[in-house]
C-alpha positions as CSV (number, residue, x, y, z in Angstrom):
1,M,115.2,68.8,113.7
2,F,118.9,68.3,114.0
3,T,121.1,66.7,116.7
4,V,124.4,68.3,117.5
5,N,126.2,65.2,116.1
6,E,124.2,65.3,112.9
7,I,125.3,68.9,112.4
8,L,128.9,68.2,113.1
9,N,129.0,65.2,110.8
10,S,127.2,66.7,107.9
11,T,129.0,70.1,107.9
12,Y,132.4,68.8,109.0
13,G,132.1,71.2,111.9
14,I,134.1,71.4,115.1
15,L,132.6,71.7,118.5
16,I,134.6,74.6,120.0
17,N,133.3,74.9,123.5
18,Q,136.4,73.7,125.3
19,N,134.6,73.0,128.6
20,H,132.2,70.6,126.9
21,D,132.4,67.5,124.7
22,R,130.2,65.9,122.1
23,A,128.8,63.4,124.6
24,T,127.5,66.2,126.8
25,Y,125.5,67.6,123.9
26,N,124.4,64.4,122.4
27,D,120.8,64.8,123.4
28,I,120.5,68.5,122.4
29,R,118.4,69.1,119.4
30,G,117.8,72.2,117.3
31,F,114.2,72.6,116.0
32,G,114.5,74.9,113.0
33,V,117.2,77.2,111.8
34,S,117.3,81.0,112.0
35,I,119.8,83.5,110.7
36,D,118.1,86.5,112.4
37,S,118.6,86.9,116.2
38,R,115.6,89.2,116.3
39,E,113.3,86.4,115.2
40,I,114.9,83.3,116.6
41,K,112.6,81.1,118.7
42,P,113.7,79.0,121.7
43,N,115.4,75.7,120.8
44,E,116.2,76.8,117.3
45,I,119.7,76.7,115.7
46,F,121.2,80.2,115.2
47,L,123.4,80.2,112.0
48,A,125.6,83.3,111.8
49,I,126.0,84.7,108.3
50,A,128.1,87.7,107.4
51,G,126.0,89.8,104.9
52,D,126.6,93.0,103.1
53,N,124.8,95.1,105.7
54,F,125.2,93.0,108.9
55,N,127.3,90.3,110.4
56,G,125.3,87.6,112.2
57,H,128.3,86.8,114.3
58,D,127.8,90.1,116.1
59,Y,124.5,88.8,117.4
60,I,125.5,85.4,118.7
61,Q,125.1,86.4,122.4
62,K,121.7,87.9,121.7
63,A,120.6,84.6,120.0
64,V,121.9,82.7,123.1
65,E,119.9,85.0,125.4
66,S,116.8,84.1,123.2
67,K,117.5,80.5,124.1
68,A,119.0,79.2,120.9
69,A,119.8,75.5,121.2
70,V,122.9,75.5,119.0
71,V,125.1,78.2,117.4
72,I,126.9,77.7,114.1
73,C,129.6,80.2,113.2
74,E,132.6,80.4,110.9
75,A,135.9,78.9,111.9
76,D,138.0,82.0,111.2
77,W,135.7,84.2,113.3
78,A,135.6,81.6,116.1
79,K,139.4,81.6,116.3
80,E,139.4,85.4,116.9
81,H,136.7,85.1,119.6
82,A,137.6,81.8,121.2
83,E,137.7,83.1,124.8
84,D,134.3,84.7,124.6
85,L,132.7,81.7,122.9
86,N,134.0,79.2,125.4
87,K,132.0,81.0,128.1
88,I,128.7,80.3,126.2
89,D,126.8,77.3,127.6
90,V,125.3,76.1,124.4
91,P,127.0,74.1,121.7
92,I,129.1,76.3,119.4
93,I,129.9,74.6,116.1
94,A,132.5,76.2,113.8
95,V,132.3,75.5,110.1
96,E,134.4,76.7,107.2
97,N,131.5,78.6,105.6
98,T,128.1,79.1,107.2
99,V,126.3,79.7,103.9
100,S,127.5,76.3,102.7
101,A,126.4,74.8,106.0
102,L,122.9,76.3,105.6
103,A,122.7,74.6,102.2
104,T,123.9,71.3,103.6
105,L,121.4,71.3,106.4
106,A,118.5,72.3,104.1
107,R,119.4,69.4,101.7
108,I,119.4,66.9,104.5
109,H,116.2,68.3,105.9
110,R,114.4,68.2,102.5
111,K,115.3,64.5,102.1
112,K,113.6,63.6,105.4
113,F,110.2,64.3,103.7
114,N,108.9,62.1,100.9
115,I,106.8,64.8,99.3
116,P,106.8,66.3,95.8
117,V,108.9,69.5,95.4
118,I,108.1,71.8,92.5
119,A,110.9,74.2,91.4
120,V,110.1,77.3,89.3
121,T,112.6,79.4,87.4
122,G,112.6,81.7,84.4
123,S,113.5,85.2,83.4
124,N,110.0,86.5,83.9
125,G,107.0,85.4,85.8
126,K,108.5,83.0,88.2
127,T,107.2,84.6,91.4
128,T,103.7,84.9,90.0
129,T,103.8,81.4,88.7
130,K,105.0,80.1,92.0
131,D,102.2,81.9,93.8
132,M,99.5,80.8,91.3
133,I,100.6,77.1,91.6
134,A,100.5,77.4,95.4
135,C,97.0,78.9,95.1
136,V,95.7,76.1,93.0
137,L,97.3,73.3,95.1
138,D,95.9,74.9,98.3
139,A,92.5,73.6,97.2
140,Q,93.5,70.1,98.2
141,Y,96.9,70.1,99.8
142,K,98.9,71.8,102.5
143,V,101.6,73.7,100.5
144,L,104.9,75.2,101.5
145,K,105.9,77.9,99.2
146,S,108.8,80.4,99.0
147,K,108.0,83.7,100.7
148,A,108.0,86.8,98.6
149,S,111.2,86.3,96.4
150,F,113.1,83.9,98.7
151,N,114.8,82.5,95.6
152,N,118.5,82.7,96.2
153,H,121.2,80.7,98.1
154,I,119.8,82.0,101.4
155,G,116.1,82.1,100.7
156,V,115.8,78.6,99.1
157,P,117.5,76.8,102.0
158,L,115.5,78.7,104.6
159,T,112.3,77.8,102.9
160,L,113.1,74.1,102.8
161,L,114.0,74.2,106.4
162,E,110.4,75.1,107.2
163,L,109.2,71.7,106.0
164,D,107.5,69.6,108.6
165,S,105.3,66.5,108.5
166,T,102.1,68.5,107.9
167,Y,103.2,69.7,104.4
168,Q,102.1,67.6,101.4
169,V,103.9,69.6,98.6
170,A,106.4,72.4,98.3
171,V,106.7,75.1,95.6
172,I,110.2,76.6,95.5
173,E,111.2,79.6,93.4
174,M,114.7,79.7,92.1
175,G,116.4,82.9,90.7
176,M,119.9,83.5,89.4
177,N,122.4,86.1,88.4
178,H,125.3,83.8,87.4
179,K,126.0,80.4,85.8
180,G,125.8,77.5,88.3
181,E,123.4,79.1,90.7
182,I,120.3,77.2,89.6
183,R,122.3,74.0,89.7
184,G,123.3,74.7,93.3
185,L,119.7,75.6,94.3
186,A,118.2,72.5,92.6
187,S,120.8,70.2,94.2
188,I,119.5,71.5,97.6
189,A,115.8,71.2,96.8
190,C,116.0,67.9,94.9
191,P,112.8,68.8,92.9
192,D,110.4,66.3,91.3
193,I,109.0,68.8,88.9
194,G,110.9,71.6,87.2
195,I,109.2,74.5,85.5
196,I,111.0,77.0,83.3
197,T,108.6,79.9,82.5
198,N,110.8,81.5,79.8
199,A,114.3,82.7,79.1
200,A,114.8,86.3,78.0
201,N,117.2,89.2,78.0
202,A,117.7,89.6,81.7
203,H,120.9,89.6,83.9
204,L,123.0,90.1,80.8
205,E,125.5,91.9,83.0
206,F,126.6,88.4,83.9
207,F,125.7,86.5,80.7
208,D,126.8,87.0,77.1
209,S,123.6,86.0,75.4
210,V,120.1,84.5,75.8
211,S,121.6,81.2,74.8
212,D,123.8,81.4,77.9
213,I,120.7,82.2,80.0
214,I,118.9,79.2,78.6
215,E,121.8,76.9,79.5
216,A,121.8,78.4,83.1
217,K,118.0,77.9,83.4
218,C,118.3,74.3,82.2
219,E,120.6,73.5,85.0
220,L,117.4,72.8,86.9
221,L,116.7,69.9,84.6
222,E,120.0,68.3,85.4
223,Q,118.9,67.8,89.0
224,L,115.6,66.1,88.2
225,G,115.2,62.5,89.2
226,A,114.3,59.5,87.1
227,N,110.6,59.9,87.5
228,S,110.5,63.6,87.3
229,I,108.8,65.9,84.7
230,A,109.6,69.3,83.2
231,L,107.2,72.0,82.3
232,V,108.3,74.4,79.6
233,N,106.9,77.4,77.7
234,A,106.7,76.2,74.1
235,D,106.4,79.8,72.8
236,C,110.0,80.3,73.9
237,K,111.4,78.5,70.9
238,K,115.1,78.2,71.8
239,L,114.3,77.2,75.3
240,Y,111.8,74.6,74.2
241,A,114.3,73.1,71.8
242,R,117.0,73.0,74.4
243,V,114.7,71.3,76.9
244,C,113.8,68.7,74.3
245,D,117.5,67.8,74.1
246,F,117.4,66.5,77.7
247,G,115.1,63.6,76.7
248,I,113.1,63.8,79.9
249,D,109.3,63.6,80.4
250,M,108.0,67.0,79.4
251,I,104.7,68.9,79.4
252,S,104.6,72.0,77.2
253,F,102.3,75.0,77.4
254,G,101.8,78.1,75.3
255,I,99.6,80.5,73.4
256,T,101.0,80.5,69.8
257,S,102.8,77.2,69.4
258,H,101.8,73.6,69.2
259,C,101.9,72.3,72.7
260,T,100.4,70.0,75.3
261,Y,98.3,72.7,76.9
262,K,97.4,75.7,74.7
263,A,95.5,78.9,75.7
264,E,93.2,80.3,73.1
265,N,90.3,82.8,72.8
266,I,92.1,85.2,75.1
267,I,90.0,88.2,76.1
268,T,91.6,91.0,78.1
269,H,89.5,93.7,79.9
270,S,90.0,96.3,82.6
271,E,89.6,93.8,85.4
272,G,91.5,90.8,84.1
273,I,91.6,88.1,81.5
274,A,89.5,85.2,80.2
275,F,90.7,82.3,78.0
276,T,90.2,78.6,77.1
277,V,92.6,75.8,77.3
278,N,92.7,73.0,74.7
279,E,89.3,74.2,73.5
280,K,87.9,72.4,76.5
281,Y,88.4,74.3,79.8
282,T,87.5,78.0,80.4
283,F,89.4,80.1,83.0
284,S,89.4,83.7,84.2
285,L,92.0,85.8,86.1
286,N,91.4,88.9,88.2
287,I,94.9,90.2,87.3
288,L,96.1,92.2,84.4
289,G,98.3,91.4,81.4
290,E,98.1,88.7,78.7
291,H,101.5,87.5,79.8
292,N,99.9,86.2,83.0
293,V,98.1,83.6,80.9
294,Y,101.5,81.8,80.7
295,N,101.8,81.8,84.4
296,A,98.3,80.6,84.8
297,L,98.9,77.8,82.3
298,A,101.7,76.4,84.4
299,A,99.5,76.5,87.4
300,I,96.6,74.7,85.5
301,V,99.0,72.0,84.3
302,I,100.2,71.4,87.8
303,G,96.7,71.3,89.2
304,L,95.6,68.7,86.7
305,H,98.8,66.7,87.3
306,F,97.9,66.6,91.0
307,K,94.3,65.4,90.1
308,I,92.5,68.6,91.0
309,D,89.3,69.0,89.1
310,H,89.4,71.8,86.5
311,L,86.4,73.5,88.0
312,L,88.2,73.8,91.3
313,I,91.3,75.0,89.5
314,R,89.1,77.7,87.9
315,E,87.7,78.7,91.3
316,Q,91.2,79.0,92.8
317,L,92.6,81.1,90.0
318,L,89.6,83.5,90.3
319,K,90.7,84.0,93.9
320,F,94.3,84.8,93.0
321,R,95.4,88.5,93.3
322,A,98.4,90.2,91.9
323,V,101.7,90.1,93.8
324,S,102.8,93.4,95.2
325,L,104.2,95.8,92.5
326,R,103.6,93.3,89.8
327,M,100.9,94.4,87.3
328,Q,98.7,95.8,90.1
329,T,96.1,98.4,89.5
330,V,95.8,101.3,91.9
331,K,92.9,103.7,91.5
332,C,92.9,107.2,92.9
333,L,91.4,110.5,91.9
334,G,89.9,108.7,88.9
335,I,93.5,107.8,87.8
336,D,94.2,104.2,86.9
337,M,97.8,103.3,87.9
338,I,99.2,100.2,86.4
339,V,102.0,99.3,88.8
340,D,104.7,96.9,87.5
341,C,107.9,98.1,89.0
342,Y,109.2,95.1,91.0
343,N,111.6,94.4,88.2
344,A,112.1,95.1,84.5
345,N,113.9,93.7,81.5
346,P,113.2,94.2,77.7
347,T,110.6,91.4,77.6
348,S,108.6,92.4,80.6
349,M,108.9,96.1,79.7
350,K,107.3,95.5,76.3
351,A,104.6,93.3,77.8
352,A,103.7,96.1,80.3
353,I,103.7,98.7,77.5
354,K,101.5,96.6,75.3
355,F,98.9,96.1,78.1
356,W,99.0,99.8,79.1
357,N,98.5,100.9,75.4
358,N,95.3,98.8,75.2
359,F,93.9,99.7,78.6
360,E,91.0,102.2,78.5
361,K,92.2,103.6,75.2
362,S,89.8,106.5,75.4
363,K,91.6,108.0,78.4
364,P,94.9,110.0,78.3
365,H,97.9,107.7,78.8
366,I,101.0,108.6,80.7
367,A,104.0,106.4,81.2
368,I,106.6,106.7,84.0
369,L,109.4,104.4,82.9
370,G,112.7,103.8,84.6
371,D,116.0,102.0,83.9
372,M,116.2,98.3,83.1
373,L,119.2,97.1,85.1
374,E,121.7,94.3,84.8
375,L,121.8,94.3,81.0
376,G,125.5,94.7,80.7
377,V,127.1,96.0,77.5
378,L,123.7,95.9,75.7
379,T,122.1,98.3,78.2
380,N,121.9,101.2,75.8
381,K,120.8,99.1,72.9
382,F,117.8,97.6,74.8
383,H,116.7,101.0,76.1
384,K,116.8,102.4,72.5
385,D,114.8,99.4,71.4
386,I,112.1,100.3,73.9
387,W,112.0,103.8,72.6
388,N,111.6,102.5,69.1
389,S,108.6,100.4,70.2
390,L,107.1,103.5,71.8
391,K,107.2,105.6,68.6
392,D,104.1,103.9,67.2
393,I,102.0,104.4,70.4
394,D,99.7,107.3,71.0
395,Y,100.2,108.7,74.5
396,E,99.8,111.9,76.4
397,K,103.2,112.1,78.2
398,L,106.3,110.0,78.8
399,I,108.4,110.5,81.9
400,T,111.6,108.7,82.5
401,V,113.8,108.1,85.6
402,G,117.4,106.9,85.8
403,E,120.7,107.0,84.0
404,H,119.8,104.8,81.0
405,S,116.2,105.6,80.4
406,I,117.3,108.9,78.9
407,H,117.4,106.9,75.7
408,Y,113.6,106.8,75.7
409,Q,113.7,110.5,74.7
410,A,110.9,111.4,77.1
411,N,108.9,114.6,77.6
412,D,110.5,114.9,81.0
413,H,113.5,113.0,82.3
414,F,114.8,112.8,85.9
415,I,118.0,111.3,87.2
416,N,116.3,109.6,90.1
417,I,112.9,109.2,91.8
418,E,113.7,111.9,94.4
419,S,114.1,114.6,91.7
420,L,110.9,113.5,90.0
421,I,109.0,113.8,93.3
422,K,110.6,117.2,94.0
423,S,109.5,118.5,90.6
424,G,105.9,118.0,91.6
425,I,105.1,116.8,88.1
426,Y,102.7,114.2,89.4
427,R,100.3,117.0,90.4
428,Q,99.7,117.8,86.7
429,F,98.3,114.3,85.9
430,P,94.7,114.5,84.5
431,K,92.2,112.9,86.8
432,N,91.0,110.4,84.2
433,S,94.4,109.2,83.0
434,V,96.0,105.8,82.8
435,I,99.5,105.8,84.2
436,L,102.0,103.0,83.7
437,L,104.9,102.7,86.3
438,K,107.5,100.3,85.1
439,A,111.2,100.0,86.0
440,S,113.7,97.8,87.8
441,R,113.3,97.6,91.5
442,A,116.3,99.8,92.4
443,I,114.6,102.8,90.8
444,E,111.9,102.8,93.5
445,L,109.1,104.0,91.3
446,E,106.6,102.9,94.0
447,K,107.4,106.1,95.9
448,I,105.5,108.1,93.4
449,I,102.4,106.0,94.1
450,K,102.2,107.3,97.6
451,K,102.5,110.9,96.4
452,I,99.6,110.5,94.0
453,I,97.5,108.8,96.6
454,K,98.3,111.5,99.2
455,R,97.4,114.1,96.6
456,G,93.9,112.6,96.5
457,K,93.3,112.9,100.3
């Protein structure tokens, strides 16, 4: 909840309704913040943001008609529309930048609640880790978590603004494309626990090396308070070493390295994974891929830190299901589709290929692989590296989609998903095959799933 004066003072805003003054609006309060005029609720604050595909300022009148309590807009836009805005009978506050105002309000709102906030970042696995942690904590706490991948300068503030007195803990995912972004997000969330799942070759379009990515991920640690702790993947050697440099309380986890919580005796099968932790606790997951053991380890550590019994943690993890388009299995016509096309970088691509190669080895294996994006000048190199890793694998057919995946030297290559669908090649897949779909999100490989399912009807 924000008063008009609180918004004005914190954002250095200006009340621009000329027929009203601050005293008139002193008792008006905004309960919640919305940036979407289609979803705004009565008495919420409407914050107009100019995006790539829309401009929230164009929907101010609609938000007012939906009974918005307060409107926040940008000063430059307000000057051009002063006459129209002055006719509106709710407080209109003009700020220099509405995205910055959103961050400011979220930071203020977060500090109103004395609850632990857990921040999760990493090149791979952060969404699954965030969801696993929330699943474990749900056993004993009311948890606020980031929706889907609300992990940027808009999504993180909007998530934090959902906090109310009923929540006992928050789990916030933080993503990045550029240096400084994690620092900014963490300064808003003020986390008590920071988790870095790993640091790998991702977003190299904007970074020169993995070392630069490690530095950017470690911006999270700069924002941790005096009594905070960090969780880090010890198998990511360079990341682990860098986190040690910070001299903060740290809990490590891993599979191959010496660490605080180590997973061993890992058994993978067609329905999931089983493993032990510290030769003491046994856990099972109903999701695919050995790499998900790392995500589960982070959730287990958090559960134990929050005094949840290991048996209850085990029960919660058994309930967990794969996030959409992330290592999902879809069965149709006797075909097993391994769907992991929400995102892709060299590390996650190799992990998916490794799992696919070992899955139901007696069946014919087909891979549909698309481009790995945002790899910068090393794009061709990394695609060639994937092709080299495929050379030693026995498979029935390799199909590629996109501009860069031509380096995979596939049996069949298509420039985009539409041309693949148009070819009808999916109609030729054997009914007992294992099909891997892996690519960056922009390639839209999920469209072929619908065609295969439709074929089975």
